[in-house]
Structures are given as structure tokens and as C-alpha cells.
mmCIF file of the N, C-alpha and C atoms, coordinates in Angstrom:
data_MODEL
# 
_entry.id   MODEL 
# 
loop_
_atom_site.group_PDB 
_atom_site.id 
_atom_site.type_symbol 
_atom_site.label_atom_id 
_atom_site.label_alt_id 
_atom_site.label_comp_id 
_atom_site.label_asym_id 
_atom_site.label_entity_id 
_atom_site.label_seq_id 
_atom_site.pdbx_PDB_ins_code 
_atom_site.Cartn_x 
_atom_site.Cartn_y 
_atom_site.Cartn_z 
_atom_site.occupancy 
_atom_site.B_iso_or_equiv 
_atom_site.pdbx_formal_charge 
_atom_site.auth_seq_id 
_atom_site.auth_comp_id 
_atom_site.auth_asym_id 
_atom_site.auth_atom_id 
_atom_site.pdbx_PDB_model_num 
ATOM 1   N N  . MET A 1 1  ? 63.239  100.642 99.696  1.00 0.00 ? 1  MET A N  1 
ATOM 2   C CA . MET A 1 1  ? 64.238  99.699  99.263  1.00 0.00 ? 1  MET A CA 1 
ATOM 3   C C  . MET A 1 1  ? 64.685  100.049 97.842  1.00 0.00 ? 1  MET A C  1 
ATOM 4   N N  . GLN A 1 2  ? 65.988  100.006 97.627  1.00 0.00 ? 2  GLN A N  1 
ATOM 5   C CA . GLN A 1 2  ? 66.533  100.376 96.327  1.00 0.00 ? 2  GLN A CA 1 
ATOM 6   C C  . GLN A 1 2  ? 66.481  99.205  95.349  1.00 0.00 ? 2  GLN A C  1 
ATOM 7   N N  . THR A 1 3  ? 66.310  99.556  94.097  1.00 0.00 ? 3  THR A N  1 
ATOM 8   C CA . THR A 1 3  ? 66.399  98.531  93.063  1.00 0.00 ? 3  THR A CA 1 
ATOM 9   C C  . THR A 1 3  ? 67.873  98.294  92.738  1.00 0.00 ? 3  THR A C  1 
ATOM 10  N N  . LEU A 1 4  ? 68.145  97.243  92.005  1.00 0.00 ? 4  LEU A N  1 
ATOM 11  C CA . LEU A 1 4  ? 69.515  96.914  91.635  1.00 0.00 ? 4  LEU A CA 1 
ATOM 12  C C  . LEU A 1 4  ? 70.138  98.018  90.790  1.00 0.00 ? 4  LEU A C  1 
ATOM 13  N N  . ASP A 1 5  ? 69.371  98.615  89.889  1.00 0.00 ? 5  ASP A N  1 
ATOM 14  C CA . ASP A 1 5  ? 69.880  99.712  89.059  1.00 0.00 ? 5  ASP A CA 1 
ATOM 15  C C  . ASP A 1 5  ? 70.288  100.909 89.913  1.00 0.00 ? 5  ASP A C  1 
ATOM 16  N N  . GLU A 1 6  ? 69.518  101.230 90.939  1.00 0.00 ? 6  GLU A N  1 
ATOM 17  C CA . GLU A 1 6  ? 69.853  102.355 91.821  1.00 0.00 ? 6  GLU A CA 1 
ATOM 18  C C  . GLU A 1 6  ? 71.102  102.056 92.637  1.00 0.00 ? 6  GLU A C  1 
ATOM 19  N N  . MET A 1 7  ? 71.238  100.807 93.117  1.00 0.00 ? 7  MET A N  1 
ATOM 20  C CA . MET A 1 7  ? 72.425  100.443 93.888  1.00 0.00 ? 7  MET A CA 1 
ATOM 21  C C  . MET A 1 7  ? 73.679  100.498 93.025  1.00 0.00 ? 7  MET A C  1 
ATOM 22  N N  . LEU A 1 8  ? 73.599  100.053 91.787  1.00 0.00 ? 8  LEU A N  1 
ATOM 23  C CA . LEU A 1 8  ? 74.750  100.103 90.893  1.00 0.00 ? 8  LEU A CA 1 
ATOM 24  C C  . LEU A 1 8  ? 75.115  101.530 90.521  1.00 0.00 ? 8  LEU A C  1 
ATOM 25  N N  . ALA A 1 9  ? 74.125  102.398 90.419  1.00 0.00 ? 9  ALA A N  1 
ATOM 26  C CA . ALA A 1 9  ? 74.400  103.803 90.110  1.00 0.00 ? 9  ALA A CA 1 
ATOM 27  C C  . ALA A 1 9  ? 75.105  104.488 91.278  1.00 0.00 ? 9  ALA A C  1 
ATOM 28  N N  . ASP A 1 10 ? 74.827  104.063 92.513  1.00 0.00 ? 10 ASP A N  1 
ATOM 29  C CA . ASP A 1 10 ? 75.447  104.653 93.697  1.00 0.00 ? 10 ASP A CA 1 
ATOM 30  C C  . ASP A 1 10 ? 76.802  104.026 94.025  1.00 0.00 ? 10 ASP A C  1 
ATOM 31  N N  . ALA A 1 11 ? 77.160  102.939 93.374  1.00 0.00 ? 11 ALA A N  1 
ATOM 32  C CA . ALA A 1 11 ? 78.399  102.222 93.698  1.00 0.00 ? 11 ALA A CA 1 
ATOM 33  C C  . ALA A 1 11 ? 79.626  103.051 93.314  1.00 0.00 ? 11 ALA A C  1 
ATOM 34  N N  . LYS A 1 12 ? 80.665  102.957 94.139  1.00 0.00 ? 12 LYS A N  1 
ATOM 35  C CA . LYS A 1 12 ? 81.925  103.643 93.852  1.00 0.00 ? 12 LYS A CA 1 
ATOM 36  C C  . LYS A 1 12 ? 82.918  102.634 93.315  1.00 0.00 ? 12 LYS A C  1 
ATOM 37  N N  . TYR A 1 13 ? 83.560  102.985 92.235  1.00 0.00 ? 13 TYR A N  1 
ATOM 38  C CA . TYR A 1 13 ? 84.588  102.132 91.666  1.00 0.00 ? 13 TYR A CA 1 
ATOM 39  C C  . TYR A 1 13 ? 85.691  103.033 91.163  1.00 0.00 ? 13 TYR A C  1 
ATOM 40  N N  . PRO A 1 14 ? 86.905  102.785 91.366  1.00 0.00 ? 14 PRO A N  1 
ATOM 41  C CA . PRO A 1 14 ? 87.507  101.694 92.119  1.00 0.00 ? 14 PRO A CA 1 
ATOM 42  C C  . PRO A 1 14 ? 87.463  101.937 93.626  1.00 0.00 ? 14 PRO A C  1 
ATOM 43  N N  . ALA A 1 15 ? 87.773  100.896 94.393  1.00 0.00 ? 15 ALA A N  1 
ATOM 44  C CA . ALA A 1 15 ? 87.769  100.971 95.849  1.00 0.00 ? 15 ALA A CA 1 
ATOM 45  C C  . ALA A 1 15 ? 89.124  100.539 96.394  1.00 0.00 ? 15 ALA A C  1 
ATOM 46  N N  . CYS A 1 16 ? 89.531  101.147 97.499  1.00 0.00 ? 16 CYS A N  1 
ATOM 47  C CA . CYS A 1 16 ? 90.783  100.777 98.161  1.00 0.00 ? 16 CYS A CA 1 
ATOM 48  C C  . CYS A 1 16 ? 90.546  99.484  98.938  1.00 0.00 ? 16 CYS A C  1 
ATOM 49  N N  . VAL A 1 17 ? 91.417  98.489  98.715  1.00 0.00 ? 17 VAL A N  1 
ATOM 50  C CA . VAL A 1 17 ? 91.241  97.199  99.377  1.00 0.00 ? 17 VAL A CA 1 
ATOM 51  C C  . VAL A 1 17 ? 92.339  96.902  100.395 1.00 0.00 ? 17 VAL A C  1 
ATOM 52  N N  . GLY A 1 18 ? 93.318  97.785  100.539 1.00 0.00 ? 18 GLY A N  1 
ATOM 53  C CA . GLY A 1 18 ? 94.384  97.550  101.518 1.00 0.00 ? 18 GLY A CA 1 
ATOM 54  C C  . GLY A 1 18 ? 95.498  98.564  101.384 1.00 0.00 ? 18 GLY A C  1 
ATOM 55  N N  . ILE A 1 19 ? 96.467  98.474  102.316 1.00 0.00 ? 19 ILE A N  1 
ATOM 56  C CA . ILE A 1 19 ? 97.641  99.331  102.259 1.00 0.00 ? 19 ILE A CA 1 
ATOM 57  C C  . ILE A 1 19 ? 98.884  98.474  102.457 1.00 0.00 ? 19 ILE A C  1 
ATOM 58  N N  . SER A 1 20 ? 99.988  98.918  101.893 1.00 0.00 ? 20 SER A N  1 
ATOM 59  C CA . SER A 1 20 ? 101.250 98.208  102.045 1.00 0.00 ? 20 SER A CA 1 
ATOM 60  C C  . SER A 1 20 ? 102.356 99.221  102.301 1.00 0.00 ? 20 SER A C  1 
ATOM 61  N N  . GLN A 1 21 ? 103.440 98.752  102.923 1.00 0.00 ? 21 GLN A N  1 
ATOM 62  C CA . GLN A 1 21 ? 104.562 99.635  103.229 1.00 0.00 ? 21 GLN A CA 1 
ATOM 63  C C  . GLN A 1 21 ? 105.851 98.942  102.810 1.00 0.00 ? 21 GLN A C  1 
ATOM 64  N N  . ILE A 1 22 ? 106.749 99.704  102.216 1.00 0.00 ? 22 ILE A N  1 
ATOM 65  C CA . ILE A 1 22 ? 108.042 99.182  101.787 1.00 0.00 ? 22 ILE A CA 1 
ATOM 66  C C  . ILE A 1 22 ? 109.058 99.522  102.861 1.00 0.00 ? 22 ILE A C  1 
ATOM 67  N N  . GLY A 1 23 ? 109.609 98.522  103.531 1.00 0.00 ? 23 GLY A N  1 
ATOM 68  C CA . GLY A 1 23 ? 110.588 98.749  104.588 1.00 0.00 ? 23 GLY A CA 1 
ATOM 69  C C  . GLY A 1 23 ? 109.940 99.229  105.869 1.00 0.00 ? 23 GLY A C  1 
ATOM 70  N N  . THR A 1 24 ? 110.769 99.570  106.855 1.00 0.00 ? 24 THR A N  1 
ATOM 71  C CA . THR A 1 24 ? 110.255 100.015 108.143 1.00 0.00 ? 24 THR A CA 1 
ATOM 72  C C  . THR A 1 24 ? 109.664 101.414 108.073 1.00 0.00 ? 24 THR A C  1 
ATOM 73  N N  . TRP A 1 25 ? 110.354 102.349 107.448 1.00 0.00 ? 25 TRP A N  1 
ATOM 74  C CA . TRP A 1 25 ? 109.882 103.732 107.339 1.00 0.00 ? 25 TRP A CA 1 
ATOM 75  C C  . TRP A 1 25 ? 109.735 104.128 105.877 1.00 0.00 ? 25 TRP A C  1 
ATOM 76  N N  . GLY A 1 26 ? 109.325 103.204 105.027 1.00 0.00 ? 26 GLY A N  1 
ATOM 77  C CA . GLY A 1 26 ? 109.241 103.473 103.600 1.00 0.00 ? 26 GLY A CA 1 
ATOM 78  C C  . GLY A 1 26 ? 107.910 104.040 103.170 1.00 0.00 ? 26 GLY A C  1 
ATOM 79  N N  . ARG A 1 27 ? 107.766 104.134 101.892 1.00 0.00 ? 27 ARG A N  1 
ATOM 80  C CA . ARG A 1 27 ? 106.552 104.687 101.283 1.00 0.00 ? 27 ARG A CA 1 
ATOM 81  C C  . ARG A 1 27 ? 105.361 103.768 101.541 1.00 0.00 ? 27 ARG A C  1 
ATOM 82  N N  . VAL A 1 28 ? 104.214 104.373 101.812 1.00 0.00 ? 28 VAL A N  1 
ATOM 83  C CA . VAL A 1 28 ? 102.966 103.631 102.018 1.00 0.00 ? 28 VAL A CA 1 
ATOM 84  C C  . VAL A 1 28 ? 102.161 103.708 100.728 1.00 0.00 ? 28 VAL A C  1 
ATOM 85  N N  . ASN A 1 29 ? 101.772 102.559 100.215 1.00 0.00 ? 29 ASN A N  1 
ATOM 86  C CA . ASN A 1 29 ? 100.972 102.482 98.990  1.00 0.00 ? 29 ASN A CA 1 
ATOM 87  C C  . ASN A 1 29 ? 99.573  102.004 99.312  1.00 0.00 ? 29 ASN A C  1 
ATOM 88  N N  . GLU A 1 30 ? 98.602  102.573 98.607  1.00 0.00 ? 30 GLU A N  1 
ATOM 89  C CA . GLU A 1 30 ? 97.232  102.092 98.683  1.00 0.00 ? 30 GLU A CA 1 
ATOM 90  C C  . GLU A 1 30 ? 97.035  101.067 97.575  1.00 0.00 ? 30 GLU A C  1 
ATOM 91  N N  . CYS A 1 31 ? 96.403  99.960  97.887  1.00 0.00 ? 31 CYS A N  1 
ATOM 92  C CA . CYS A 1 31 ? 96.113  98.919  96.895  1.00 0.00 ? 31 CYS A CA 1 
ATOM 93  C C  . CYS A 1 31 ? 94.641  99.050  96.502  1.00 0.00 ? 31 CYS A C  1 
ATOM 94  N N  . TRP A 1 32 ? 94.397  99.220  95.219  1.00 0.00 ? 32 TRP A N  1 
ATOM 95  C CA . TRP A 1 32 ? 93.042  99.429  94.718  1.00 0.00 ? 32 TRP A CA 1 
ATOM 96  C C  . TRP A 1 32 ? 92.613  98.237  93.877  1.00 0.00 ? 32 TRP A C  1 
ATOM 97  N N  . ASN A 1 33 ? 91.312  97.999  93.787  1.00 0.00 ? 33 ASN A N  1 
ATOM 98  C CA . ASN A 1 33 ? 90.824  96.828  93.065  1.00 0.00 ? 33 ASN A CA 1 
ATOM 99  C C  . ASN A 1 33 ? 90.844  97.001  91.546  1.00 0.00 ? 33 ASN A C  1 
ATOM 100 N N  . ASP A 1 34 ? 91.343  98.112  91.043  1.00 0.00 ? 34 ASP A N  1 
ATOM 101 C CA . ASP A 1 34 ? 91.520  98.250  89.599  1.00 0.00 ? 34 ASP A CA 1 
ATOM 102 C C  . ASP A 1 34 ? 92.943  97.873  89.168  1.00 0.00 ? 34 ASP A C  1 
ATOM 103 N N  . GLY A 1 35 ? 93.762  97.385  90.130  1.00 0.00 ? 35 GLY A N  1 
ATOM 104 C CA . GLY A 1 35 ? 95.104  96.920  89.815  1.00 0.00 ? 35 GLY A CA 1 
ATOM 105 C C  . GLY A 1 35 ? 96.181  97.982  89.906  1.00 0.00 ? 35 GLY A C  1 
ATOM 106 N N  . LYS A 1 36 ? 95.826  99.198  90.271  1.00 0.00 ? 36 LYS A N  1 
ATOM 107 C CA . LYS A 1 36 ? 96.804  100.278 90.382  1.00 0.00 ? 36 LYS A CA 1 
ATOM 108 C C  . LYS A 1 36 ? 97.095  100.546 91.854  1.00 0.00 ? 36 LYS A C  1 
ATOM 109 N N  . SER A 1 37 ? 98.316  100.976 92.129  1.00 0.00 ? 37 SER A N  1 
ATOM 110 C CA . SER A 1 37 ? 98.639  101.388 93.494  1.00 0.00 ? 37 SER A CA 1 
ATOM 111 C C  . SER A 1 37 ? 98.878  102.885 93.488  1.00 0.00 ? 37 SER A C  1 
ATOM 112 N N  . ARG A 1 38 ? 98.423  103.533 94.526  1.00 0.00 ? 38 ARG A N  1 
ATOM 113 C CA . ARG A 1 38 ? 98.567  104.981 94.644  1.00 0.00 ? 38 ARG A CA 1 
ATOM 114 C C  . ARG A 1 38 ? 99.194  105.280 95.999  1.00 0.00 ? 38 ARG A C  1 
ATOM 115 N N  . SER A 1 39 ? 99.906  106.384 96.088  1.00 0.00 ? 39 SER A N  1 
ATOM 116 C CA . SER A 1 39 ? 100.500 106.765 97.375  1.00 0.00 ? 39 SER A CA 1 
ATOM 117 C C  . SER A 1 39 ? 100.217 108.235 97.640  1.00 0.00 ? 39 SER A C  1 
ATOM 118 N N  . LYS A 1 40 ? 100.149 108.578 98.909  1.00 0.00 ? 40 LYS A N  1 
ATOM 119 C CA . LYS A 1 40 ? 99.924  109.961 99.330  1.00 0.00 ? 40 LYS A CA 1 
ATOM 120 C C  . LYS A 1 40 ? 101.191 110.458 100.004 1.00 0.00 ? 40 LYS A C  1 
ATOM 121 N N  . TRP A 1 41 ? 101.583 111.671 99.708  1.00 0.00 ? 41 TRP A N  1 
ATOM 122 C CA . TRP A 1 41 ? 102.865 112.196 100.183 1.00 0.00 ? 41 TRP A CA 1 
ATOM 123 C C  . TRP A 1 41 ? 102.898 112.330 101.698 1.00 0.00 ? 41 TRP A C  1 
ATOM 124 N N  . TYR A 1 42 ? 101.792 112.615 102.347 1.00 0.00 ? 42 TYR A N  1 
ATOM 125 C CA . TYR A 1 42 ? 101.810 112.855 103.792 1.00 0.00 ? 42 TYR A CA 1 
ATOM 126 C C  . TYR A 1 42 ? 101.836 111.567 104.615 1.00 0.00 ? 42 TYR A C  1 
ATOM 127 N N  . LEU A 1 43 ? 101.774 110.407 103.976 1.00 0.00 ? 43 LEU A N  1 
ATOM 128 C CA . LEU A 1 43 ? 101.843 109.144 104.698 1.00 0.00 ? 43 LEU A CA 1 
ATOM 129 C C  . LEU A 1 43 ? 103.256 108.561 104.732 1.00 0.00 ? 43 LEU A C  1 
ATOM 130 N N  . ILE A 1 44 ? 104.230 109.255 104.132 1.00 0.00 ? 44 ILE A N  1 
ATOM 131 C CA . ILE A 1 44 ? 105.583 108.717 104.043 1.00 0.00 ? 44 ILE A CA 1 
ATOM 132 C C  . ILE A 1 44 ? 106.202 108.517 105.423 1.00 0.00 ? 44 ILE A C  1 
ATOM 133 N N  . TRP A 1 45 ? 106.069 109.478 106.319 1.00 0.00 ? 45 TRP A N  1 
ATOM 134 C CA . TRP A 1 45 ? 106.738 109.401 107.626 1.00 0.00 ? 45 TRP A CA 1 
ATOM 135 C C  . TRP A 1 45 ? 105.823 108.968 108.762 1.00 0.00 ? 45 TRP A C  1 
ATOM 136 N N  . ALA A 1 46 ? 104.579 108.648 108.473 1.00 0.00 ? 46 ALA A N  1 
ATOM 137 C CA . ALA A 1 46 ? 103.655 108.219 109.525 1.00 0.00 ? 46 ALA A CA 1 
ATOM 138 C C  . ALA A 1 46 ? 103.840 106.723 109.804 1.00 0.00 ? 46 ALA A C  1 
ATOM 139 N N  . PRO A 1 47 ? 103.839 106.317 111.079 1.00 0.00 ? 47 PRO A N  1 
ATOM 140 C CA . PRO A 1 47 ? 103.925 104.881 111.378 1.00 0.00 ? 47 PRO A CA 1 
ATOM 141 C C  . PRO A 1 47 ? 102.635 104.165 110.952 1.00 0.00 ? 47 PRO A C  1 
ATOM 142 N N  . MET A 1 48 ? 102.757 102.893 110.633 1.00 0.00 ? 48 MET A N  1 
ATOM 143 C CA . MET A 1 48 ? 101.595 102.130 110.167 1.00 0.00 ? 48 MET A CA 1 
ATOM 144 C C  . MET A 1 48 ? 100.489 102.065 111.223 1.00 0.00 ? 48 MET A C  1 
ATOM 145 N N  . SER A 1 49 ? 100.841 102.214 112.495 1.00 0.00 ? 49 SER A N  1 
ATOM 146 C CA . SER A 1 49 ? 99.823  102.165 113.544 1.00 0.00 ? 49 SER A CA 1 
ATOM 147 C C  . SER A 1 49 ? 98.910  103.392 113.519 1.00 0.00 ? 49 SER A C  1 
ATOM 148 N N  . MET A 1 50 ? 99.281  104.435 112.783 1.00 0.00 ? 50 MET A N  1 
ATOM 149 C CA . MET A 1 50 ? 98.457  105.634 112.676 1.00 0.00 ? 50 MET A CA 1 
ATOM 150 C C  . MET A 1 50 ? 97.660  105.687 111.378 1.00 0.00 ? 50 MET A C  1 
ATOM 151 N N  . ILE A 1 51 ? 97.857  104.729 110.499 1.00 0.00 ? 51 ILE A N  1 
ATOM 152 C CA . ILE A 1 51 ? 97.225  104.784 109.185 1.00 0.00 ? 51 ILE A CA 1 
ATOM 153 C C  . ILE A 1 51 ? 96.082  103.783 109.117 1.00 0.00 ? 51 ILE A C  1 
ATOM 154 N N  . GLY A 1 52 ? 94.934  104.265 108.737 1.00 0.00 ? 52 GLY A N  1 
ATOM 155 C CA . GLY A 1 52 ? 93.777  103.398 108.513 1.00 0.00 ? 52 GLY A CA 1 
ATOM 156 C C  . GLY A 1 52 ? 93.344  103.511 107.062 1.00 0.00 ? 52 GLY A C  1 
ATOM 157 N N  . PHE A 1 53 ? 92.430  102.652 106.649 1.00 0.00 ? 53 PHE A N  1 
ATOM 158 C CA . PHE A 1 53 ? 91.927  102.749 105.286 1.00 0.00 ? 53 PHE A CA 1 
ATOM 159 C C  . PHE A 1 53 ? 90.483  102.286 105.232 1.00 0.00 ? 53 PHE A C  1 
ATOM 160 N N  . ASN A 1 54 ? 89.798  102.779 104.243 1.00 0.00 ? 54 ASN A N  1 
ATOM 161 C CA . ASN A 1 54 ? 88.454  102.323 103.920 1.00 0.00 ? 54 ASN A CA 1 
ATOM 162 C C  . ASN A 1 54 ? 88.339  102.312 102.401 1.00 0.00 ? 54 ASN A C  1 
ATOM 163 N N  . ARG A 1 55 ? 87.158  102.148 101.875 1.00 0.00 ? 55 ARG A N  1 
ATOM 164 C CA . ARG A 1 55 ? 87.012  102.036 100.423 1.00 0.00 ? 55 ARG A CA 1 
ATOM 165 C C  . ARG A 1 55 ? 87.390  103.314 99.677  1.00 0.00 ? 55 ARG A C  1 
ATOM 166 N N  . ASP A 1 56 ? 87.444  104.446 100.376 1.00 0.00 ? 56 ASP A N  1 
ATOM 167 C CA . ASP A 1 56 ? 87.792  105.712 99.734  1.00 0.00 ? 56 ASP A CA 1 
ATOM 168 C C  . ASP A 1 56 ? 89.292  105.981 99.737  1.00 0.00 ? 56 ASP A C  1 
ATOM 169 N N  . GLY A 1 57 ? 90.079  105.192 100.448 1.00 0.00 ? 57 GLY A N  1 
ATOM 170 C CA . GLY A 1 57 ? 91.529  105.386 100.488 1.00 0.00 ? 57 GLY A CA 1 
ATOM 171 C C  . GLY A 1 57 ? 92.056  105.361 101.912 1.00 0.00 ? 57 GLY A C  1 
ATOM 172 N N  . SER A 1 58 ? 93.317  105.749 102.073 1.00 0.00 ? 58 SER A N  1 
ATOM 173 C CA . SER A 1 58 ? 93.937  105.724 103.396 1.00 0.00 ? 58 SER A CA 1 
ATOM 174 C C  . SER A 1 58 ? 93.818  107.085 104.073 1.00 0.00 ? 58 SER A C  1 
ATOM 175 N N  . TYR A 1 59 ? 93.969  107.081 105.395 1.00 0.00 ? 59 TYR A N  1 
ATOM 176 C CA . TYR A 1 59 ? 93.847  108.308 106.176 1.00 0.00 ? 59 TYR A CA 1 
ATOM 177 C C  . TYR A 1 59 ? 94.657  108.162 107.456 1.00 0.00 ? 59 TYR A C  1 
ATOM 178 N N  . LEU A 1 60 ? 95.000  109.296 108.061 1.00 0.00 ? 60 LEU A N  1 
ATOM 179 C CA . LEU A 1 60 ? 95.677  109.298 109.358 1.00 0.00 ? 60 LEU A CA 1 
ATOM 180 C C  . LEU A 1 60 ? 94.634  109.169 110.457 1.00 0.00 ? 60 LEU A C  1 
ATOM 181 N N  . SER A 1 61 ? 94.879  108.279 111.404 1.00 0.00 ? 61 SER A N  1 
ATOM 182 C CA . SER A 1 61 ? 93.931  108.026 112.483 1.00 0.00 ? 61 SER A CA 1 
ATOM 183 C C  . SER A 1 61 ? 94.643  108.122 113.825 1.00 0.00 ? 61 SER A C  1 
ATOM 184 N N  . PHE A 1 62 ? 94.424  109.218 114.530 1.00 0.00 ? 62 PHE A N  1 
ATOM 185 C CA . PHE A 1 62 ? 95.041  109.380 115.843 1.00 0.00 ? 62 PHE A CA 1 
ATOM 186 C C  . PHE A 1 62 ? 94.372  108.488 116.886 1.00 0.00 ? 62 PHE A C  1 
ATOM 187 N N  . LYS A 1 63 ? 93.078  108.199 116.718 1.00 0.00 ? 63 LYS A N  1 
ATOM 188 C CA . LYS A 1 63 ? 92.394  107.293 117.640 1.00 0.00 ? 63 LYS A CA 1 
ATOM 189 C C  . LYS A 1 63 ? 92.983  105.900 117.551 1.00 0.00 ? 63 LYS A C  1 
ATOM 190 N N  . LYS A 1 64 ? 93.294  105.464 116.347 1.00 0.00 ? 64 LYS A N  1 
ATOM 191 C CA . LYS A 1 64 ? 93.887  104.151 116.171 1.00 0.00 ? 64 LYS A CA 1 
ATOM 192 C C  . LYS A 1 64 ? 95.269  104.092 116.808 1.00 0.00 ? 64 LYS A C  1 
ATOM 193 N N  . PHE A 1 65 ? 96.025  105.191 116.724 1.00 0.00 ? 65 PHE A N  1 
ATOM 194 C CA . PHE A 1 65 ? 97.361  105.247 117.274 1.00 0.00 ? 65 PHE A CA 1 
ATOM 195 C C  . PHE A 1 65 ? 97.349  105.225 118.811 1.00 0.00 ? 65 PHE A C  1 
ATOM 196 N N  . LEU A 1 66 ? 96.399  105.950 119.403 1.00 0.00 ? 66 LEU A N  1 
ATOM 197 C CA . LEU A 1 66 ? 96.331  106.045 120.857 1.00 0.00 ? 66 LEU A CA 1 
ATOM 198 C C  . LEU A 1 66 ? 95.670  104.817 121.505 1.00 0.00 ? 66 LEU A C  1 
ATOM 199 N N  . GLY A 1 67 ? 94.942  104.062 120.723 1.00 0.00 ? 67 GLY A N  1 
ATOM 200 C CA . GLY A 1 67 ? 94.363  102.824 121.238 1.00 0.00 ? 67 GLY A CA 1 
ATOM 201 C C  . GLY A 1 67 ? 93.032  103.027 121.935 1.00 0.00 ? 67 GLY A C  1 
ATOM 202 N N  . LYS A 1 68 ? 92.643  102.022 122.727 1.00 0.00 ? 68 LYS A N  1 
ATOM 203 C CA . LYS A 1 68 ? 91.333  102.034 123.380 1.00 0.00 ? 68 LYS A CA 1 
ATOM 204 C C  . LYS A 1 68 ? 91.255  103.039 124.517 1.00 0.00 ? 68 LYS A C  1 
ATOM 205 N N  . LYS A 1 69 ? 92.380  103.483 125.038 1.00 0.00 ? 69 LYS A N  1 
ATOM 206 C CA . LYS A 1 69 ? 92.342  104.433 126.163 1.00 0.00 ? 69 LYS A CA 1 
ATOM 207 C C  . LYS A 1 69 ? 91.814  105.788 125.749 1.00 0.00 ? 69 LYS A C  1 
ATOM 208 N N  . TYR A 1 70 ? 91.949  106.121 124.463 1.00 0.00 ? 70 TYR A N  1 
ATOM 209 C CA . TYR A 1 70 ? 91.474  107.403 123.954 1.00 0.00 ? 70 TYR A CA 1 
ATOM 210 C C  . TYR A 1 70 ? 89.982  107.321 123.647 1.00 0.00 ? 70 TYR A C  1 
ATOM 211 N N  . LYS A 1 71 ? 89.208  108.242 124.187 1.00 0.00 ? 71 LYS A N  1 
ATOM 212 C CA . LYS A 1 71 ? 87.774  108.251 123.917 1.00 0.00 ? 71 LYS A CA 1 
ATOM 213 C C  . LYS A 1 71 ? 87.323  109.607 123.458 1.00 0.00 ? 71 LYS A C  1 
# 
């Protein structure tokens, strides 16, 4: 079991807390908990149904796009 000091040393900051899109086919921005928004150039033309995110940022997800039928 880790101590609190070890857990804080392993913590990543800042973390991505969401994604937003401007318009139907607009730029996709990552929302981070440090108050800054960042965008990746390769997400500009991808539909929102293909974009996922976690604490490390956004990514393209073909499994998410294809749905439950894809295994």
C-alpha cells in the first residue's frame, strides 16, 4: 500500500477533464483542469463520435465509432 507522499509523487497534473467542439465540423479543444484549452491538429476533421478522452488528453477511437458490434 502506498503512502500519501508516494501517491502525490505519482500524480499527473494537469489532467484533461473534457472536450468541446466549435460548430458542427469545427476545431476540437481539450479542456484541462489548469484552465487552459489545447487542441490537436489531427482532430479538426474527425467526427465527435470518433474522439475519446482520458486524463492524458484526447485520442481517436475507432472502437467508439463502430459501436458495440466491433469486437
